[in-house]
All heavy atoms as an XYZ file, in Angstrom:
675
protein
N      18.810    -21.004     -4.760
C      18.345    -22.040     -3.870
C      17.477    -21.402     -2.798
O      17.676    -20.263     -2.424
C      19.509    -22.743     -3.197
C      20.308    -23.628     -4.095
S      21.520    -24.576     -3.184
C      22.801    -23.357     -3.018
N      16.608    -22.180     -2.301
C      15.813    -21.763     -1.162
C      15.735    -22.924     -0.198
O      16.126    -24.050     -0.534
C      14.431    -21.302     -1.600
C      13.668    -22.320     -2.406
C      12.406    -21.746     -3.005
O      12.365    -20.552     -3.311
O      11.452    -22.523     -3.158
N      15.247    -22.683      0.988
C      15.184    -23.720      2.011
C      14.262    -24.839      1.538
O      13.172    -24.598      1.037
C      14.698    -23.131      3.342
C      15.723    -22.117      3.840
C      14.471    -24.211      4.373
C      15.316    -21.377      5.077
N      14.732    -26.075      1.675
C      13.967    -27.239      1.246
C      14.365    -27.764     -0.123
O      13.930    -28.828     -0.530
N      15.220    -27.041     -0.849
C      15.676    -27.476     -2.165
C      16.649    -28.637     -2.015
O      17.504    -28.629     -1.144
C      16.373    -26.314     -2.894
O      15.477    -25.217     -2.976
C      16.797    -26.725     -4.291
N      16.522    -29.630     -2.885
C      17.447    -30.760     -2.901
C      18.406    -30.562     -4.065
O      17.982    -30.391     -5.202
C      16.694    -32.094     -3.007
C      15.813    -32.271     -1.767
C      17.666    -33.246     -3.169
C      14.945    -33.496     -1.798
N      19.712    -30.572     -3.756
C      20.752    -30.284     -4.733
C      21.674    -31.490     -4.838
O      22.028    -32.105     -3.831
C      21.568    -29.046     -4.290
C      22.647    -28.725     -5.290
C      20.662    -27.858     -4.087
N      22.092    -31.828     -6.060
C      23.069    -32.891     -6.282
C      24.394    -32.234     -6.661
O      24.465    -31.476     -7.622
C      22.605    -33.838     -7.396
O      21.332    -34.370     -7.045
C      23.581    -34.972     -7.589
N      25.455    -32.518     -5.885
C      26.768    -31.923     -6.116
C      27.818    -33.027     -6.180
O      27.519    -34.194     -5.941
C      27.153    -30.962     -4.981
O      27.274    -31.697     -3.767
C      26.124    -29.868     -4.805
N      29.052    -32.639     -6.481
C      30.158    -33.583     -6.387
C      30.281    -34.052     -4.950
O      29.815    -33.395     -4.019
C      31.462    -32.947     -6.846
C      31.515    -32.808     -8.348
O      30.897    -33.560     -9.076
N      32.241    -31.819     -8.813
N      30.929    -35.179     -4.723
C      31.015    -35.803     -3.407
C      31.522    -34.814     -2.369
O      32.562    -34.192     -2.538
C      31.928    -37.016     -3.478
C      32.038    -37.867     -2.237
C      30.760    -38.543     -1.763
N      30.119    -39.402     -2.704
C      30.295    -40.713     -2.806
N      31.137    -41.321     -2.005
N      29.627    -41.404     -3.690
N      30.757    -34.661     -1.284
C      31.090    -33.780     -0.165
C      31.096    -34.617      1.102
O      30.175    -35.389      1.336
C      30.048    -32.656     -0.007
C      29.999    -31.779     -1.246
C      30.351    -31.813      1.206
C      28.888    -30.766     -1.208
N      32.114    -34.448      1.913
C      32.155    -35.140      3.198
C      31.526    -34.232      4.246
O      32.009    -33.132      4.490
C      33.594    -35.461      3.578
N      30.433    -34.678      4.846
C      29.792    -33.916      5.911
C      30.389    -34.289      7.254
O      31.223    -35.180      7.367
N      29.955    -33.603      8.312
C      30.430    -33.971      9.634
C      29.688    -35.214     10.116
O      28.939    -35.827      9.374
C      30.282    -32.797     10.613
C      28.833    -32.371     10.812
O      27.936    -32.996     10.232
O      28.599    -31.401     11.554
N      29.896    -35.609     11.358
C      29.327    -36.869     11.842
C      27.803    -36.867     11.855
O      27.186    -37.910     11.786
C      29.861    -37.185     13.239
C      29.482    -36.161     14.273
C      30.025    -36.499     15.620
C      29.611    -35.411     16.604
N      30.019    -35.670     17.935
N      27.179    -35.675     11.928
C      25.720    -35.578     11.906
C      25.165    -35.447     10.490
O      23.957    -35.384     10.303
C      25.255    -34.380     12.736
C      25.630    -34.516     14.203
O      25.690    -35.667     14.674
O      25.854    -33.489     14.858
N      26.038    -35.364      9.502
C      25.592    -35.225      8.121
C      25.296    -33.790      7.732
O      24.557    -33.539      6.788
N      25.873    -32.824      8.430
C      25.652    -31.404      8.140
C      26.802    -30.871      7.296
O      27.957    -31.221      7.502
C      25.560    -30.584      9.427
C      24.544    -31.086     10.417
C      23.151    -30.832      9.947
C      22.163    -31.306     11.019
N      20.814    -31.243     10.575
N      26.479    -30.017      6.337
C      27.481    -29.356      5.507
C      27.128    -27.873      5.426
O      25.987    -27.489      5.626
C      27.561    -29.946      4.084
C      28.102    -31.335      4.096
C      26.219    -29.908      3.393
N      28.128    -27.046      5.127
C      27.866    -25.622      4.930
C      28.554    -25.178      3.645
O      29.615    -25.680      3.286
C      28.353    -24.802      6.122
O      29.741    -24.903      6.232
N      27.928    -24.236      2.968
C      28.420    -23.700      1.707
C      28.603    -22.200      1.845
O      27.818    -21.540      2.527
C      27.406    -23.933      0.573
C      27.035    -25.360      0.363
C      25.835    -25.855      0.866
C      27.848    -26.206     -0.345
C      25.470    -27.161      0.663
C      27.489    -27.524     -0.551
C      26.297    -27.997     -0.045
N      29.595    -21.623      1.175
C      29.687    -20.161      1.138
C      28.682    -19.618      0.123
O      28.390    -20.267     -0.884
C      31.127    -19.909      0.684
C      31.481    -21.130     -0.090
C      30.736    -22.269      0.549
N      28.130    -18.453      0.392
C      27.175    -17.840     -0.530
C      27.936    -17.145     -1.649
O      28.950    -16.496     -1.427
C      26.294    -16.852      0.204
N      27.430    -17.260     -2.871
C      28.046    -16.621     -4.029
C      27.219    -15.425     -4.478
O      27.746    -14.392     -4.865
C      28.187    -17.629     -5.192
C      28.773    -16.973     -6.407
C      29.032    -18.801     -4.758
N      25.898    -15.554     -4.383
C      24.974    -14.495     -4.767
C      23.757    -14.611     -3.876
O      23.245    -15.713     -3.659
C      24.577    -14.649     -6.245
C      23.618    -13.630     -6.808
C      24.327    -12.295     -6.981
C      23.090    -14.089     -8.146
N      23.284    -13.498     -3.357
C      22.126    -13.507     -2.469
C      21.030    -12.660     -3.087
O      21.225    -11.482     -3.360
C      22.500    -12.960     -1.084
C      21.395    -12.910     -0.050
C      20.920    -14.325      0.282
C      21.861    -12.210      1.191
N      19.860    -13.277     -3.322
C      18.705    -12.578     -3.868
C      17.605    -12.644     -2.819
O      17.142    -13.722     -2.460
C      18.232    -13.221     -5.198
C      17.010    -12.498     -5.718
C      19.345    -13.210     -6.214
N      17.199    -11.470     -2.325
C      16.157    -11.392     -1.307
C      15.092    -10.433     -1.810
O      15.186     -9.218     -1.617
C      16.751    -10.922      0.023
C      15.742    -10.985      1.149
O      14.746    -11.713      1.013
O      15.963    -10.314      2.165
N      14.090    -10.972     -2.480
C      13.056    -10.120     -3.068
C      13.626     -9.339     -4.238
O      14.077     -9.911     -5.224
N      13.633     -8.005     -4.112
C      14.143     -7.151     -5.188
C      15.624     -6.810     -5.017
O      16.242     -6.267     -5.928
C      13.341     -5.845     -5.252
C      11.914     -6.090     -5.720
O      11.701     -7.088     -6.444
O      11.030     -5.284     -5.367
N      16.210     -7.116     -3.847
C      17.612     -6.774     -3.614
C      18.515     -7.944     -3.984
O      18.261     -9.082     -3.613
C      17.855     -6.406     -2.140
O      17.510     -7.527     -1.334
C      17.031     -5.209     -1.736
N      19.565     -7.625     -4.729
C      20.555     -8.617     -5.148
C      21.896     -8.206     -4.552
O      22.361     -7.091     -4.771
C      20.654     -8.698     -6.680
C      19.311     -9.120     -7.253
C      21.752     -9.654     -7.097
C      19.250     -9.084     -8.755
N      22.518     -9.114     -3.793
C      23.791     -8.830     -3.143
C      24.869     -9.711     -3.756
O      24.751    -10.930     -3.763
C      23.701     -9.125     -1.635
O      22.610     -8.396     -1.086
C      24.978     -8.739     -0.939
N      25.920     -9.068     -4.286
C      27.054     -9.814     -4.818
C      28.371     -9.311     -4.247
O      29.439     -9.740     -4.680
C      27.076     -9.730     -6.348
O      27.231     -8.380     -6.749
N      28.313     -8.407     -3.276
C      29.501     -7.850     -2.630
C      30.141     -8.908     -1.726
O      29.464     -9.528     -0.908
C      29.109     -6.626     -1.803
C      30.311     -5.966     -1.158
O      31.380     -5.957     -1.796
O      30.170     -5.469     -0.027
N      31.439     -9.135     -1.869
C      32.127    -10.176     -1.114
C      32.082     -9.946      0.387
O      31.954    -10.886      1.163
C      33.581    -10.289     -1.552
C      33.773    -11.152     -2.756
C      35.253    -11.374     -3.024
O      36.052    -10.485     -2.803
N      35.594    -12.551     -3.487
N      32.185     -8.697      0.822
C      32.165     -8.413      2.257
C      30.807     -8.746      2.872
O      30.724     -9.287      3.971
C      32.508     -6.944      2.513
C      33.922     -6.613      2.060
O      34.770     -7.537      2.077
O      34.165     -5.454      1.687
N      29.742     -8.434      2.156
C      28.396     -8.732      2.658
C      28.116    -10.231      2.600
O      27.462    -10.787      3.481
C      27.354     -7.967      1.856
N      28.632    -10.905      1.576
C      28.387    -12.339      1.429
C      29.220    -13.167      2.400
O      28.897    -14.323      2.654
C      28.670    -12.785     -0.007
C      27.670    -12.296     -1.048
C      28.121    -12.724     -2.431
C      26.278    -12.808     -0.763
N      30.276    -12.593      2.962
C      31.095    -13.323      3.933
C      30.309    -13.617      5.198
O      30.605    -14.566      5.917
C      32.349    -12.527      4.255
N      29.275    -12.813      5.468
C      28.445    -13.001      6.655
C      27.336    -14.022      6.437
O      26.700    -14.445      7.390
C      27.825    -11.672      7.059
C      28.850    -10.597      7.360
C      28.197     -9.268      7.561
C      29.248     -8.164      7.665
N      28.648     -6.846      7.677
N      27.097    -14.421      5.190
C      26.001    -15.334      4.852
C      26.536    -16.756      4.732
O      27.550    -16.990      4.072
C      25.339    -14.911      3.514
C      24.241    -15.871      3.146
C      24.816    -13.499      3.612
N      25.865    -17.708      5.368
C      26.216    -19.117      5.218
C      24.968    -19.899      4.842
O      23.870    -19.595      5.288
C      26.793    -19.713      6.511
O      25.836    -19.560      7.559
C      28.091    -19.052      6.900
N      25.169    -20.895      4.032
C      24.098    -21.797      3.621
C      24.403    -23.154      4.241
O      25.488    -23.693      4.050
C      24.029    -21.905      2.084
C      22.941    -22.853      1.657
C      23.826    -20.529      1.468
N      23.460    -23.697      5.003
C      23.661    -24.990      5.642
C      22.769    -26.024      4.989
O      21.691    -25.703      4.479
C      23.347    -24.924      7.146
O      22.009    -24.475      7.325
C      24.301    -23.998      7.856
N      23.238    -27.256      5.001
C      22.482    -28.335      4.395
C      22.676    -29.633      5.143
O      23.536    -29.757      6.013
N      21.868    -30.600      4.770
C      21.897    -31.922      5.393
C      22.134    -32.947      4.289
O      21.441    -32.951      3.273
C      20.545    -32.169      6.071
C      20.326    -33.556      6.566
C      18.902    -33.730      7.079
O      18.180    -32.741      7.268
O      18.531    -34.892      7.272
N      23.130    -33.803      4.480
C      23.444    -34.830      3.484
C      22.363    -35.899      3.527
O      22.110    -36.508      4.572
C      24.829    -35.447      3.760
C      25.094    -36.598      2.812
C      25.912    -34.402      3.633
N      21.705    -36.111      2.389
C      20.675    -37.149      2.312
C      21.283    -38.499      1.986
O      21.028    -39.482      2.671
C      19.623    -36.772      1.266
C      18.829    -35.492      1.545
C      17.876    -35.219      0.400
C      18.089    -35.596      2.852
N      22.083    -38.557      0.917
C      22.749    -39.815      0.566
C      23.878    -39.561     -0.424
O      23.955    -38.507     -1.039
C      21.750    -40.832     -0.001
C      21.050    -40.335     -1.251
O      21.115    -39.173     -1.596
N      20.376    -41.228     -1.933
N      24.750    -40.545     -0.539
C      25.813    -40.533     -1.534
C      25.401    -41.470     -2.648
O      24.825    -42.529     -2.405
C      27.137    -41.004     -0.921
C      27.680    -40.008      0.087
O      27.441    -38.809     -0.097
O      28.347    -40.437      1.042
N      25.676    -41.082     -3.880
C      25.287    -41.900     -5.018
C      26.324    -41.782     -6.113
O      27.299    -41.055     -5.976
C      23.898    -41.481     -5.524
C      23.723    -40.031     -5.960
C      22.933    -40.001     -7.249
C      22.954    -39.280     -4.893
N      26.116    -42.518     -7.174
C      27.017    -42.494     -8.329
C      26.248    -41.958     -9.521
O      25.065    -42.244     -9.696
C      27.518    -43.903     -8.641
C      28.189    -44.630     -7.505
C      29.663    -44.380     -7.341
N      30.453    -44.419     -8.526
C      31.324    -45.361     -8.833
N      31.490    -46.381     -8.029
N      32.034    -45.291     -9.917
N      26.919    -41.185    -10.342
C      26.302    -40.601    -11.520
C      26.148    -41.629    -12.632
O      26.504    -42.802    -12.480
N      25.616    -41.211    -13.766
C      25.439    -42.129    -14.887
C      26.780    -42.548    -15.487
O      27.780    -41.844    -15.378
C      24.625    -41.325    -15.900
C      24.936    -39.905    -15.573
C      25.152    -39.868    -14.086
N      26.802    -43.703    -16.109
C      28.021    -44.227    -16.730
C      28.341    -43.421    -17.979
O      27.478    -43.214    -18.828
C      27.799    -45.689    -17.100
C      28.961    -46.362    -17.750
C      29.886    -46.902    -16.719
C      30.870    -47.858    -17.346
N      31.604    -48.585    -16.363
N      29.564    -42.947    -18.060
C      30.051    -42.238    -19.238
C      31.062    -43.150    -19.916
O      32.028    -43.594    -19.300
C      30.710    -40.903    -18.851
C      29.686    -40.002    -18.190
C      31.306    -40.231    -20.071
C      30.277    -38.741    -17.619
N      30.834    -43.469    -21.188
C      31.711    -44.365    -21.929
C      32.707    -43.522    -22.722
O      32.333    -42.612    -23.451
C      30.904    -45.279    -22.874
C      31.826    -46.146    -23.693
C      29.937    -46.118    -22.073
N      33.998    -43.833    -22.545
C      35.067    -43.122    -23.234
C      35.677    -44.093    -24.238
O      36.143    -45.168    -23.863
C      36.127    -42.649    -22.237
C      35.475    -41.765    -21.184
C      37.256    -41.920    -22.943
C      36.239    -41.698    -19.913
N      35.648    -43.730    -25.519
C      36.214    -44.592    -26.564
C      37.233    -43.811    -27.359
O      37.005    -42.674    -27.742
C      35.120    -45.089    -27.505
C      34.188    -46.062    -26.858
C      33.163    -46.609    -27.827
O      32.832    -45.976    -28.809
N      32.678    -47.795    -27.538
N      38.377    -44.453    -27.590
C      39.416    -43.867    -28.421
C      39.692    -44.845    -29.548
O      39.732    -46.062    -29.340
C      40.691    -43.624    -27.614
C      40.507    -42.613    -26.514
C      41.785    -42.414    -25.757
C      41.571    -41.405    -24.642
N      42.800    -41.194    -23.884
N      39.905    -44.336    -30.758
C      40.120    -45.176    -31.925
C      41.030    -44.439    -32.886
O      40.847    -43.253    -33.133
C      38.769    -45.468    -32.595
C      38.891    -46.208    -33.888
C      39.100    -47.577    -33.899
C      38.788    -45.548    -35.092
C      39.209    -48.269    -35.083
C      38.905    -46.230    -36.289
C      39.110    -47.595    -36.279
N      42.016    -45.157    -33.393
C      42.871    -44.597    -34.439
C      42.768    -45.495    -35.660
O      42.976    -46.706    -35.579
C      44.317    -44.484    -33.968
C      44.471    -43.433    -32.891
C      45.900    -43.087    -32.644
C      45.945    -41.988    -31.599
N      47.286    -41.546    -31.342
N      42.476    -44.890    -36.759
C      42.256    -45.618    -37.999
C      43.556    -46.245    -38.516
O      44.622    -45.650    -38.428
C      41.685    -44.634    -39.035
C      41.092    -45.333    -40.224
O      40.854    -46.531    -40.173
N      40.834    -44.593    -41.290
N      43.461    -47.446    -39.009
C      44.525    -48.179    -39.703
C      45.687    -48.615    -38.811
O      46.681    -49.109    -39.307
C      45.081    -47.364    -40.877
C      44.054    -47.040    -41.929
C      44.649    -46.187    -43.024
C      43.549    -45.749    -43.976
N      44.006    -44.729    -44.892
N      45.621    -48.397    -37.507
C      46.710    -48.814    -36.643
C      46.303    -49.939    -35.703
O      47.157    -50.497    -35.013
C      47.217    -47.644    -35.780
O      46.147    -47.167    -34.977
C      47.745    -46.518    -36.641
N      45.040    -50.253    -35.643
C      44.566    -51.305    -34.761
C      44.423    -50.859    -33.320
O      44.275    -51.680    -32.420
N      44.486    -49.549    -33.081
C      44.389    -49.035    -31.717
C      42.933    -48.744    -31.369
O      42.273    -47.954    -32.029
C      45.211    -47.757    -31.570
C      45.076    -47.088    -30.226
C      45.714    -47.590    -29.108
C      44.283    -45.954    -30.078
C      45.589    -46.981    -27.873
C      44.150    -45.343    -28.847
C      44.798    -45.862    -27.750
O      44.668    -45.262    -26.523
N      42.442    -49.431    -30.340
C      41.112    -49.164    -29.800
C      41.213    -49.213    -28.287
O      41.902    -50.067    -27.732
C      40.097    -50.219    -30.240
C      39.779    -50.200    -31.705
C      38.674    -51.159    -32.021
C      39.240    -52.566    -32.096
N      38.265    -53.560    -32.522
N      40.554    -48.283    -27.631
C      40.552    -48.264    -26.174
C      39.163    -47.856    -25.712
O      38.584    -46.915    -26.238
C      41.582    -47.269    -25.648
C      41.681    -47.244    -24.141
C      42.754    -46.273    -23.700
C      42.842    -46.245    -22.188
N      43.823    -45.277    -21.728
N      38.656    -48.576    -24.735
C      37.326    -48.276    -24.212
C      37.387    -48.321    -22.689
O      37.911    -49.267    -22.120
C      36.321    -49.296    -24.720
C      34.923    -49.046    -24.236
C      33.979    -50.066    -24.807
N      32.659    -49.859    -24.246
C      31.667    -50.690    -24.383
N      31.821    -51.790    -25.077
N      30.516    -50.427    -23.848
N      36.896    -47.279    -22.055
C      36.837    -47.252    -20.605
C      35.598    -46.482    -20.181
O      34.987    -45.783    -20.973
C      38.099    -46.631    -20.002
C      38.246    -45.143    -20.227
C      39.560    -44.630    -19.711
O      40.604    -45.073    -20.146
N      39.504    -43.691    -18.792
N      35.232    -46.627    -18.913
C      34.051    -45.958    -18.400
C      34.378    -45.146    -17.162
O      35.437    -45.280    -16.558
N      33.425    -44.296    -16.786
C      33.600    -43.448    -15.612
C      32.237    -43.175    -14.996
O      31.267    -42.930    -15.707
C      34.249    -42.117    -16.001
C      34.338    -41.152    -14.865
N      35.284    -41.260    -13.886
C      33.586    -40.074    -14.541
C      35.107    -40.286    -13.010
N      34.082    -39.552    -13.389
N      32.166    -43.241    -13.669
C      30.967    -42.845    -12.929
C      31.400    -41.886    -11.834
O      32.223    -42.223    -10.984
C      30.266    -44.057    -12.318
C      29.652    -44.958    -13.361
C      28.902    -46.075    -12.729
N      27.668    -45.553    -12.158
C      26.821    -46.291    -11.459
N      27.081    -47.555    -11.222
N      25.717    -45.764    -10.984
N      30.852    -40.680    -11.858
C      31.217    -39.640    -10.901
C      30.559    -39.907     -9.549
O      29.398    -40.299     -9.486
C      30.769    -38.273    -11.430
C      31.206    -37.100    -10.604
C      32.700    -36.873    -10.670
O      33.340    -37.149    -11.667
N      33.251    -36.354     -9.599
N      31.312    -39.684     -8.463
C      30.758    -39.784     -7.115
C      29.989    -38.506     -6.802
O      30.526    -37.407     -6.932
C      31.880    -39.961     -6.086
C      32.590    -41.289     -6.232
O      31.936    -42.249     -6.669
O      33.781    -41.365     -5.908
N      28.733    -38.630     -6.388
C      27.869    -37.491     -6.133
C      27.280    -37.559     -4.727
O      27.245    -38.616     -4.107
C      26.714    -37.462     -7.150
C      27.106    -37.405     -8.619
C      25.877    -37.553     -9.496
C      27.810    -36.114     -8.940
N      26.809    -36.417     -4.237
C      26.143    -36.322     -2.951
C      24.853    -35.537     -3.132
O      24.851    -34.490     -3.779
C      27.031    -35.604     -1.914
O      28.238    -36.338     -1.758
C      26.339    -35.500     -0.579
N      23.767    -36.028     -2.563
C      22.488    -35.328     -2.588
C      22.313    -34.607     -1.257
O      22.388    -35.227     -0.199
C      21.343    -36.307     -2.831
C      20.020    -35.601     -2.988
C      18.974    -36.504     -3.560
N      19.262    -36.681     -4.981
C      18.999    -37.774     -5.661
N      18.459    -38.815     -5.076
N      19.267    -37.843     -6.941
N      22.103    -33.273     -1.313
C      22.041    -32.420     -0.130
C      20.707    -31.656     -0.112
O      20.277    -31.147     -1.136
C      23.210    -31.394     -0.123
C      23.124    -30.477      1.059
C      24.539    -32.089     -0.164
N      20.083    -31.604      1.059
C      18.865    -30.816      1.247
C      19.254    -29.536      1.985
O      19.863    -29.583      3.052
C      17.836    -31.584      2.050
C      16.543    -30.827      2.260
C      15.534    -31.667      3.000
C      14.235    -30.917      3.156
N      13.251    -31.702      3.901
N      18.900    -28.356      1.424
C      19.217    -27.080      2.029
C      18.302    -26.860      3.240
O      17.079    -26.918      3.120
C      19.040    -25.933      1.009
C      19.900    -26.176     -0.229
C      19.369    -24.588      1.639
C      21.372    -26.290      0.042
N      18.916    -26.619      4.414
C      18.136    -26.469      5.635
C      18.126    -25.051      6.187
O      17.261    -24.733      7.006
C      18.658    -27.408      6.745
O      20.035    -27.129      6.972
C      18.482    -28.859      6.352
N      19.046    -24.204      5.762
C      19.056    -22.841      6.295
C      19.941    -21.900      5.524
O      20.966    -22.293      4.978
N      19.507    -20.628      5.459
C      20.305    -19.555      4.855
C      20.316    -18.431      5.882
O      19.279    -17.849      6.193
C      19.697    -19.087      3.529
C      19.624    -20.232      2.531
C      20.497    -17.921      2.964
C      18.894    -19.916      1.258
N      21.496    -18.140      6.445
C      21.589    -17.123      7.504
C      22.596    -16.072      7.127
O      23.634    -16.347      6.632
C      21.991    -17.792      8.828
C      20.986    -18.791      9.294
C      21.423    -19.432     10.577
C      20.387    -20.480     10.953
N      20.742    -21.287     12.058
């Protein structure tokens, strides 16, 4: 990710201003790649919640032959769209 990237994640509750922070998992700065946990503990990624939305409908169907059993249900995942505002 870089600053200005818009990311869609599972539902995240931001603070009252709509700000969220993520822990860094991997840091790539030019040719240097940092994956050490101690160094990454100092890095935070901040973002701004743009909106909450629902994912596409997923249809779940179950059927058993010769028993008359049929079941159909749906699911829509709760999602949040976040714009990355800073990496420090």
